[in-house]
C-alpha positions in Angstrom: 27.6 190.4 108.2 24.1 191.4 107.4 22.3 193.1 110.3 19.2 190.9 109.6 21.3 187.9 110.8 22.3 189.4 114.1 19.0 188.7 115.9 19.1 185.1 114.7 22.7 184.7 116.0 21.8 186.4 119.3 18.9 184.1 119.7 21.1 181.0 118.9 23.5 182.1 121.6 20.7 182.5 124.2 19.5 179.0 123.3 23.0 177.6 123.6 23.6 179.2 127.0 20.1 178.1 128.2 20.9 174.5 127.1 24.3 174.7 129.0 22.5 175.9 132.1 20.0 173.1 131.9 22.8 170.5 131.5 24.7 171.9 134.6 24.7 169.5 137.5 22.2 170.2 140.3 23.2 171.3 143.8 23.0 168.8 146.7 23.6 168.7 150.4 24.3 165.4 152.0 25.7 163.3 154.8 28.0 160.3 154.9 29.8 158.0 157.2 32.1 155.0 157.1 35.4 153.6 158.1 38.9 155.1 157.8 42.0 152.8 157.5 44.8 155.2 158.5 48.5 154.7 158.8 51.4 156.9 159.9 54.2 156.9 157.3 57.7 158.0 158.3 60.6 159.1 156.0 63.3 158.5 158.6 64.5 155.7 160.9 63.7 157.4 164.2 62.8 154.8 166.8 59.7 156.7 167.9 58.0 157.0 164.5 59.0 153.8 162.6 57.1 150.6 162.0 53.5 151.9 162.5 50.8 149.8 160.8 47.2 150.6 159.8 44.3 150.7 162.2 40.6 151.2 161.8 38.9 154.5 162.8 35.5 156.3 162.2 35.0 158.9 159.5 31.8 160.8 159.0 30.5 164.3 158.1 28.5 166.4 155.7 29.1 167.7 152.2 27.8 170.4 149.8 27.9 169.3 146.1 27.7 172.4 143.8 27.1 171.9 140.1 29.4 174.0 137.9 29.1 172.4 134.5 27.7 169.4 132.7 28.6 166.3 134.8 31.0 168.4 136.9 30.7 169.8 140.4 32.8 171.1 143.2 32.3 169.3 146.5 33.1 170.8 149.9 33.0 168.6 153.0 33.4 168.9 156.8 34.5 165.5 158.3 35.3 164.0 161.7 38.3 162.0 160.6 40.2 159.3 162.5 43.9 159.1 161.8 46.9 157.4 163.4 48.4 153.9 163.4 49.4 151.0 165.7 52.6 149.3 166.6 52.8 145.8 168.2 56.0 144.2 169.4 59.3 145.3 170.8 59.5 149.1 170.7 61.1 151.9 172.7 59.7 152.9 176.1 59.3 156.6 176.4 58.3 157.0 180.0 60.7 156.9 182.9 61.1 153.4 184.5 61.2 153.4 188.3 64.4 151.8 189.6 66.4 152.4 186.4 68.6 155.3 185.5 67.5 157.6 182.6 69.4 156.9 179.4 71.0 159.6 177.2 68.8 161.5 174.8 68.1 159.3 171.7 68.6 156.0 173.6 65.8 154.0 175.0 64.8 150.9 177.0 62.7 148.5 174.9 59.7 146.3 175.8 57.2 144.1 174.0 53.7 145.7 174.1 51.0 147.2 171.9 50.9 150.9 171.2 48.1 152.7 169.2 48.3 156.4 168.2 44.7 157.7 168.0 44.6 161.0 166.2 41.3 162.8 165.5 41.0 165.7 163.0 38.4 168.0 161.7 39.1 167.8 158.0 37.7 170.1 155.3 38.3 168.7 151.7 37.6 170.7 148.5 37.1 168.3 145.5 36.4 168.6 141.8 34.0 165.8 140.9 33.3 164.4 137.4 30.5 161.9 136.6 30.1 159.5 133.7 26.6 158.7 132.3 23.1 160.1 132.8 21.8 161.2 136.2 18.6 159.2 135.7 20.7 156.1 136.1 23.5 155.0 138.5 26.6 157.0 137.7 30.3 156.4 138.4 32.4 159.4 139.3 36.0 160.3 140.0 37.1 163.2 142.3 40.3 164.8 143.5 41.5 167.8 145.4 43.0 169.0 148.6 42.1 169.1 152.3 42.9 171.0 155.5 42.9 169.2 158.8 42.7 170.6 162.4 43.8 168.4 165.2 41.1 167.8 167.8 42.5 165.1 169.9 45.7 163.0 170.1 46.4 160.0 172.4 48.6 157.0 172.6 47.0 153.9 174.1 49.4 151.2 175.3 48.5 147.7 176.4 50.3 144.7 177.7 53.2 143.9 180.1 56.8 143.0 179.4 60.3 142.8 180.8 62.8 145.3 179.5 65.6 145.1 176.9 68.6 147.2 175.9 68.1 146.5 172.2 65.1 146.5 169.8 65.7 142.9 168.9 65.1 141.7 172.5 68.3 139.9 172.8 69.9 141.9 175.6 67.5 141.9 178.7 67.9 144.4 181.4 69.2 142.6 184.5 69.3 143.5 188.2 72.4 143.5 190.3 73.9 141.7 192.1 72.6 138.4 190.8 71.8 139.4 187.3 68.1 138.5 187.5 66.0 139.8 184.6 64.1 143.0 185.3 60.5 142.0 186.3 57.7 142.4 183.8 55.9 145.7 184.2 52.5 146.8 182.9 52.2 149.3 180.0 48.4 149.8 180.2 48.0 153.6 179.9 46.5 156.4 177.8 48.7 159.4 177.2 47.7 162.8 175.8 50.2 163.8 173.1 48.3 166.7 171.6 50.9 169.3 172.7 53.7 167.4 170.9 51.9 167.6 167.5 51.2 170.3 165.0 47.6 171.5 165.1 47.3 172.1 161.3 47.6 169.5 158.5 47.3 169.8 154.7 47.2 167.1 152.1 45.9 165.6 148.8 42.9 163.4 148.4 41.0 161.7 145.6 39.1 158.6 144.6 35.8 157.7 143.1 32.4 156.1 143.7 28.9 155.6 142.5 25.8 157.7 142.8 22.4 155.8 142.8 19.5 158.2 142.0 16.5 158.3 144.3 13.9 160.8 143.0 15.7 164.2 143.1 18.3 162.8 145.5 20.9 160.1 145.4 22.6 157.5 147.5 26.4 157.4 147.3 29.2 154.9 147.9 32.6 156.6 148.0 36.1 155.3 148.2 39.0 157.7 148.7 42.7 157.9 149.6 44.4 160.8 151.3 48.0 161.7 152.1 49.2 164.4 154.4 51.9 166.8 153.3 52.9 168.1 156.8 54.9 166.4 159.5 52.6 165.8 162.5 55.4 166.2 165.0 56.6 169.6 166.3 60.1 168.3 167.2 61.0 166.1 164.2 64.6 165.7 165.4 63.5 164.1 168.7 60.2 162.5 167.8 60.6 161.6 164.1 58.9 162.8 160.9 55.5 161.2 160.3 52.7 162.0 157.9 49.1 161.0 157.9 47.5 158.9 155.2 44.3 156.8 154.9 41.8 154.9 152.9 38.2 155.9 153.6 35.1 153.9 152.5 31.8 155.7 153.2 28.1 155.5 152.4 25.8 158.5 152.3 22.7 160.3 151.0 22.4 163.6 149.2 19.3 165.8 149.0 18.7 167.8 145.8 18.3 171.6 146.3 15.7 173.6 144.4 17.1 175.9 141.8 
């Protein structure tokens, strides 16, 4: 190669790198909030962890969107995230019942009431984000990554009143001797702290997509995402079951462009 061409090639490389730097996504800091639709999933048939359905909870926080390449960024977040689930109908009673003997471990009295597991985590996702289109116009994006969750609060909230049964189908009522009268209905309105029964740390996978709507150097964002926890939330899985967190989050936010 002739030495006279080296300065030209070097200059071309500089121009190429400069162009790549100009095409790199900008950096943003933003805030978002919305609703979480969480559900506890269980891989076993334990009476204490089965049959939970979705509930609605808040989800909000802040994010830092760091451009790393053309249309590509890495997004870190800190979120207040509602998790948990609810169960309505005949289910096991875990607290002692006055006037009735305790049953052997793994056996329960049953009653018809509503029970909601309200779990709150501080979640820190790390996502790779890829956009389609030009940033001067609304852009669709996809993202995916992992998250870490730290348990802040965990309660079960029960509501309703019911008589008691010996089976989960409600066919065998608990009766009182000597006349065999049904056990009187008892109230189940209570809030119970279960934080000590759960693991403080949670890890999982998350991903989804959304749309960015430009506003000067900033943007509005509408984001939809699903997440699935990989760690059992219970400490004692043999007694309390093996449940994992999961949710759908729909949020709205605004991001401020940072000066380079």
